[in-house]
N, C-alpha and C positions, 0 to 999 in steps of 0.2 A: 312891413317889417321894421322893427326898431333897429337903431344902430347897434344896440347891445346884443340883440339876437343875431344880427349879421356878423359882428365881431366874434361872438362866441362860436358860431357855426364855422367860420373860417379857421379859427384857432384849433377847433376840434379836428377839422380835415387835415390841417398842417401837422398836428401832433400824430395823427394816425399814419400819415405818409412818412414822417421822420423816424418812426419806431415800428418797423414792420415785424411780422411774426418770424419771418426768415427771409433768406435772399430771394426765394421765388416770389414772395409777396411784393418785393420791390419791383421785380420785373412785371408782375401782374398790374402794377399801378402805372405802367408806362403810358406815354402819350405818343402815338404814331405820327411821324412827320413825313409826308410824301417826298420821295426823291432824296431824302437825307438819311433818316434812321428813326430815332425816337428820343424822347425826353424821359428821364427817370429821376426820382427824388434823391437828393443827398440824404443819407440815413445815418442813424447812430452807429450802425455796423461799419460804415465806411469811415466815419469820423475817427473811430478807434483804430483804423488801419493807417499807421504812420507812413508807410510807403505810398499809399494812395494820396494822402494829404499833401505830401511833398510835390506831387504832380499837379496839384490844384494851385496854380500860380497865385490867384487872387481870392482864394477861399478864406473868408473871415469866420473864425469859430464863433465869434459873438453873433454873427448873422444866423448861424445854425441854431444857437441856443435861444434866440429871440422868438417867442411864441407867435409873434405877428408876421414872421417871415418864413419863407421856404425857398430852397435853392433847387433848381432842376439842372441836371447834367445833360449835355447834348452829346449823343453818340451817333455814329453812322451805322449802317447795317452790318458792318464788319466788327462792331463793338469798339471802334476807336473813339476815344474821348475828343470831342471837337470844341467844347466850351461849356459855359454855364450861363444861366439866367435866373434871376430871383423874382419872387412875387411877394409883395408886402401889403398888408392892410393899412390904410390911412385911418388911424384912430381919431384924428382931429376933425374929420369930416362928419359932423353930427347929423346933417340933413341928407347928404348923398353918400351912398355906400361905395367907397372908392377903393380900387385895387391899383397898385403901382407895380409896373415891371421895372426892375432895377438890375444893375450889375451885369449887363450883357457883356460877356467876355468870350471872344473866339480865339482859339489857340492856333489857327492857321488861316490862310487866305483862300481856302478851297471853296468856300461858300459864295455863290453869286447872289445877285439881288433877288432872283426868283426863289432861291433856296431859303433866304432869310425871310422873305414874304410868307412862304409856306410855314416856316417855324412859328412866326408870330400869329398867323391865322389859326393854326391848331391850338396854340396856347390861349388865344382869345376864346376859341370855341369851348375849350375845356373850362376856362375860368367862368364863362357865362353859364355853362350848363351844370356846373357843380357848386360854384360859390355864389352866384346870383348878384354880382355887383351892378350898380347903376352907371358907374363911370370907370373907365380904364385909362390909366395914365402911364406914359413911358418916360422915365427919367434916365438920361443917358449922356455919357461923355463921348462924343465922336466927331470926327471931321471926315469920316469915311464916306466917299461919294456913293459907294455901293450900298452902304447901310442907310444913308439918307434917302436914296431912291426907293429902297424897300419900304421904309417907314411911310413915305408919301403914298406909295402904291396901295398900301393896306388901308389908308384913310386916316392916319395920324396927322394932326394939325399942330404946328409948332405954337407953343404958348410962350410965356415969359421965361427968361433964364432963371434957373434955380440959384446958381452962383456963377462965378466966372468960368467954371469948368464944365458945368452941366446945363442941359436944356430940358424943358418939359414939353412933351407932345401929348395932346389929348386926342383920344380916338374919336373920330367923327362918325357920321351916319354909316351904318353897315351897307356896303355896296351891293350885297346880294339881295337886299330888299327890293321887291318888284320883279326880280329875275328868277327867284326860286319860290316854289309853292310854300306858303305859310300854313301849316297844318293846324287842325283844331286841337290836337293833343300831342303829347310827347313827354317821355319820362326823363328823369335826371338820374343817371347811373354814375355813382362816385367810386372812389377807390375801394371802400369797404366791400361793396357788392362784388367787385372783380376778385379781390383777395379771398373773400369767404367762399365764393363759388369755385375758385381754383383749389382751395383746400378741400372743399367737399368732393370735388371731382377726383382729386388725387388720393385723399385719405378717408373719405366719408363712407366707408363700407364696413361690413362685418360688425365688429364691436362699436364702430363709430357711425353706423348707418343712420342714427337718429340724433346725432350731436346738434346739428343746426335746427332740426325740427323742434327739439326740446327747448332750445334757447330762444327760437323765434316765438313759439307759443308762450313761453314765460314772459318775454319782453312785451309781446303784444297785449297779453292780459294786464300787465302792469300799466301799459300806456293807456289802455281804454278804461282801466279802473274796475276790472272784474276778477273773479276768483279763477275762472277756467277759460282756456282757449284751446280749440282743436283745429289744426290746419287741414284744409281740404283742397281738392283739385279745382274747385270753382265755388263761387257764391251760390250758384244754383244748387249744387250739391249740399252746401251748408243749409240752405232753406229746406231742401227735401228731408235731410236728416232731422232738422229741428221739428218739422211738422210730424214726422214719424214718431219722434220721441214724446211728443205731446199727445199721441194717440188719436190724431185727427184723421178721418177716413171717410168712406162713402156715407152719404146722407148729411154730412156736415157742411157748413158754409163758412167761408173765410173772407173777410172784407179787405179789399186791396184797392189802392188808388187807380184811377183811370189812366193817369199819365205816369208811366214807368216803363222800364224795359220788360218785355214779355215774360222773362224768367220769374219775376215776382209772382205772376199768376200761374205760370206753367207748373211750378213746384206744388201748388195746391192740387192741380190735376194729377200729378204723379202719385199722390196718396189717395186718389179717388174722391176727393172733396170738390166742392163747387166754389169758384171765385165769384164774389159779388163786388161790383165796381162802384167805388165812391167818387164823388166829385172832388175837385181840388180848390184851394184858396187862390184867388186871382192874383194876389201879390207874391206869395211865396212859392206857388205852384205845388205845394205839398197837400197831402190828403186833408180834407176838411172835416174837423171833428163833428160839425153840425150834420154833414152828409152821412157820417158813420152812424150817428144816432138814428137817423131815419131808416137805415137799412138793416138794423138788428132784428132778427126773428128768433123763434124758438130753436132754429137749427144753427144759429151762429155760434161758432166755437172760438174764433180767433180774429185778430186784426193784424195785418202786415202793413205798418206805416213805412213808407219809403222816404229816406232823407235825400230827396231828389237833387242830383248834381252837387251833393255835399252841403245842402241847406237843411238844417235840422227841423224836424216836425215839431208841432206844439205838443210835446210829450206829456206835459202836466195834464192837459185836457184829455188826451188819449188814454193815459193810464187811469184817470178818474172814471172815464166811460167803461174801460175794461173791468175795473174793480166793481163798479155798480152792477155790471151785467155778467160777472163771473166768466170773463173772456181771457184767453191767453193773448199775449202780445209777442210777436216775432218781428224785431226791427230789421228791415232790409236796409242795412247801413253800407251797402256795396260801395258807393263812391264817396263816403263821408269820413274817411279815416282822419281823425284830428278835429272834426267839427264838435262844437259844444252847445249844449242847451242848459241855461242857468248854471254854468260852471262845471257841468258834468259832460263827459264825452258821449257822443252818440254810440249806441251799442251797449250802454250800461243800464238801460231802463227796463227793457222787456224781459220776458222769461228766457228768450233766446235772442241773439242778434247774429246776422250774417254779413260778412264783409267780402269784398272782391279785390284781387290783385291782378286782374286782367291787364294786358299790356298798355292800354290807353289810360288807365286810372292814375291817381297821384302816386301812390306806392304800388310798385309792380313786382311780380315774380314771373311774368310772361303769361301764365294762367294760374289761377289759384284762388282760394278763399279761406275764411276763418269763421268758426262757430264760437260765440262767446256766451257765457251764462254765469250767474252767481249761485245757482241752485245745485246743491250737492247731488240730489237724486236725478235731476234732469241731466246733469253732466254724465252720470254713470250710464243712463239710458242712451244718450246720444253717442257716447264713446263705444258702447257695445254695438250699436247699429253701424257706426263708422268702421268698426273692426270686424265686419262680416257676421256679427251676432254671436261671436264666440266668447267662451270663458277665458279671461286673460291668462296667458301663459300656457294655454292648451290648444288643441285642435278640435275641441268639443264645441259644436254649434248649438246654441240655445234658441235662437230665433232668426228670422230672415233679416239679413243685414245688407249693406251696400259696399261698394268700393269707390270711394271718393277721396283718395289719399293724395297728399302733396309729397313730392320727392324731397330728399335732403338737399339737393342742389338748389331747387327753387327756394327752399326755406333759407338757405345761405344768402341768396339775393334779398329775400324779404327782410332778413335780420339787418342787413346794411341799410335798407330803405327805412325801416321803422326808427332806426337811430337818427336818421336825417329828416324825419317827416315834418317836424315843427318848422324847420327852415323852408321846406318846400311849401307848406301851408302859407307861410308868410309871403313867399314869392307869389303864390296864386292870388292872395288878397291884394297885393300891390298891383298886379296886372289888372284886376277888376277895378281898382281905384283909378288907374290910368284911363281905362275906358270911360268911366263915369265922369271924369274931369273933362274929357273931350266931347262926349256925345250924350251925357246923362240928361241933358235938358232939351234934346232934339224933339220937336213937336210930333214927329212921325214914329217915335220909338218909345216903348215902355220897357224899363229894366225890371227884372224880377227883384224881389226885396229880401233882405235879411231881417228876420224878426228881431225886435229889440232885446229879447231874452237869449238870442242865439249868436254863435260865432260860426259863420258859414266858411267853408274852405274854398268855395268858388272853383271846384274841379272844372266846371265850365262857367264862363261868363255868358249870360243869356239875355237876349233882347226879344221883343215881340213887335212886329209891325202893327201899329194901331190903325184906327179908322182914318187918320190923316194921311196915311201912306198912299201914294198914287201908283203903286207897283205891287205885284204879287210877290209872295215869298220866293217862288221858283225863279221869277225874273231877277229878283234882287240877288239871290245866291249865285245865279249864273253870271251876272255882271261882276260880282266880286271874284268869281273864279277867273274871269278874263284878266283881272288884276293880280292873279296868282295868290288869291286869298281863299282858303278852304273854309267851308262851313258845314254844319249838320242841322237837319230839321229836328225840332223837338219831337219826342215820341207822340204818335197820334193817340187819340182816345182808344184804348186797346179793346174795349168791349165790342168794337166794330168787327173784330176778327171773326171768321165764320165758324170756328170749331169749339166754342164754349158750350157746355151742356145746358146752360140756362140763358136764354135770350134776354138781353137787357138793352133798352134804349141808351145811347151814349149820353153822358152827363154834359150839361151845357158849357160850363167853364172849361172843362177838360177838352171838349171839342174845339173851342175857340183857341185855347193856348196851343193845343196839338196841331192846329192848322196854320198858326201864325208865328210860333216860337222858333228861335234860331240859336244854335250854339256857335259862338264866335271862337276864333283861334285862342286857345288858352294854355298852350304848352308852357310848362313851368319855367323854361329857360328863355321865353320871349323877352325882348328888351322894350324899353320905352319907344325906341325908334320903330319897332315893329307895330306897336299899338297906334302910334301917331299916323303911320302910313295907312293902316287899316281904317282908322277913323276918318282920315282925309278922303278915302275912297267911298266910305259909307255916306258921308255928307254929299259928295259929288253925285252919287247915284240917286239919293233921295231928293236932291234939289234939281 
């Protein structure tokens, strides 16, 4: 993540919080504080309220208007105003993305050390999961023993004095690391998602039933760089509709990679066609163009390249093979929202593309998917199938359709996610770089690779235990779990499953990667402290 991307992202979040749609949006953006109450942003509505401003003893209007700062008001559960605390971006830190907590003011002495600790812990959690800073600093003027005890308990370490009245405290290592399970994935839910979902739940019915669906589809199509997008209930549904719209059915074969989630191949079965499993590239773990060419027969109708874990396939070679053999291409772009190949987003190359917003992905709606295409006629066919095969605006059914629709409330969350997606991608890439800095040269590990023409989003950071490892994958992952570190095995070579209509021997590279590959914790809000801890334990286990 560049410092400019970080600063732009923070300013965007602050601006949204300061200028809510209405008063309910301000409440939707609150941060819950156990045993105290909640934090809520100081907004333009409140600034215009003179009575309220007079009660804000130390509120500086210049702080509110500064786009690098935001002020949170502290309330108890009875809605009594207890104080305020500010968050500021440090624009001078070009190499470290620094957030400063400033202007902590408490209007009474009712808060004890534990209360203040809870306040800062939740503020830190929100800041890390929404803004993605590398460093958190507290600048404060205080001689309060209670406050100093709380600051120490949280893990802040006193640094040099800023001036004669203020001191700087830098947040140390997260004390929860090693005590709480570090999961393989985890979303970032910001204020937009909460506000939009509340609006959709409150008002998104009748004439407003598709407000967020329409806006989400429009924004998503613009983001990917395609003409059309159709929101669905899952990526599996998006693949099923796409294959239906292309007229693929019984007697047809569709080439799909051996290493992928089973839905990529199941969708082929749903239309009555036969999946044919191609091998993968040993470095990128994506479908091998050379393997595709060997598997083409007179029955082959399409290729489904999967941008595995957010790593783009070699689309230039794949599209060339498809054109030479008159084949359709349906991109399974499920985990690759924001990934690029030669400057173009994944999902913009094939006849169709399918994306996923399942809860572990980078951009989430809980469950959900999206169909993308640039073809006018294919869009009309897919839309008709998606809409139960009916003539638009009527109840007259022309053909057999399906029901894979996304709800307006899910789309509201998705809209908030896609607006924030670039900053989440940069956070993922930063996490992968931290891993490679620490264990990228370990002799027992191979990292998967980003192609020189690609920008991978690293939805998952992946390693493989190579021939130098003196431990099995199962033993390795179990030992990591003992250290509260979660992992996932890479998908096995899926041709081994017993229910495919055409028996095929598993491909060699796919079998090897599927048996030795590992997904490491890659949640978008993980810190460098998390990654250092994980890498320390990996080195310990392997040595």
